[in-house]
N, C-alpha and C positions, 0 to 999 in steps of 0.2 A: 863096529857098525859103520864104517866109512862107506860102505856100499849101499846102506840102507837109508831111505828117506820117509819122512813123516807122510802117511797118506791121510790120516784123519785122527781127530781126538773125540772120544766119547766120554760120556759122563754116567754110562751105566755099562756093568760089566757084560751083561748079557748082549747088548747090542754089539760091542766090541767082538765078543766070540762069534756071534752070528756072522758078523762081516769077515772075521778071519776064517771060518769053516768054508763060506761061501767062496772066497779066495782060493783057497786049497783045493777045494772040489774042481775048481776050474783050472789048477795046475799053477797057481801063484803063490810062492812061499811068503807067509808074512810072520810077523813077531808082534807082540803085545808087550808094551812096557806100562808100568804102574798098576797093574790088575791086584798085586798083592795087597798095596796099600788100599786099593778101593774096596777090595771084599773084606778085609780085616777092618778098616775104619772108614764105613760107608760115607759118613758125613764128612768126610776130609776130601772125597773125590774131587770137588770143583776147587776147593783151596790148593790142592795139589797139582792142578793143572789136567786133571782127567786121566783117562787112559788112553793112550796112544797106540796106534796101530802103524806099523812100518813095513814097508815092501822094499824089494831091490829097485834101484834106480831105473833099471832096464823095464821093470814091469810096472812102473808108476802110472802111465798113461792107460795101459789096459786095466789095472785095477780101479782107476776112477770111473772108467767106462762100466765096469761090471758093477759097481756099487752106486753109480750115478752121483758121483761127486764132482763138483766143479772146483776149478782151481780157486 
């Protein structure tokens, strides 16, 4: 995963997947980490650091703009 960078951390699986789907519909590949723990053990989501959405380094700026995420 050395080519991936953290774009955003979510504490809700639905929000993370909506963001991932939006990015991929715009041609930006993304990867979700931590979703299995969040959906299996919902009350541990915040304790485990949330659900992380990663994108390629080269796509970071475009992904931030598409999801309206500031640095």
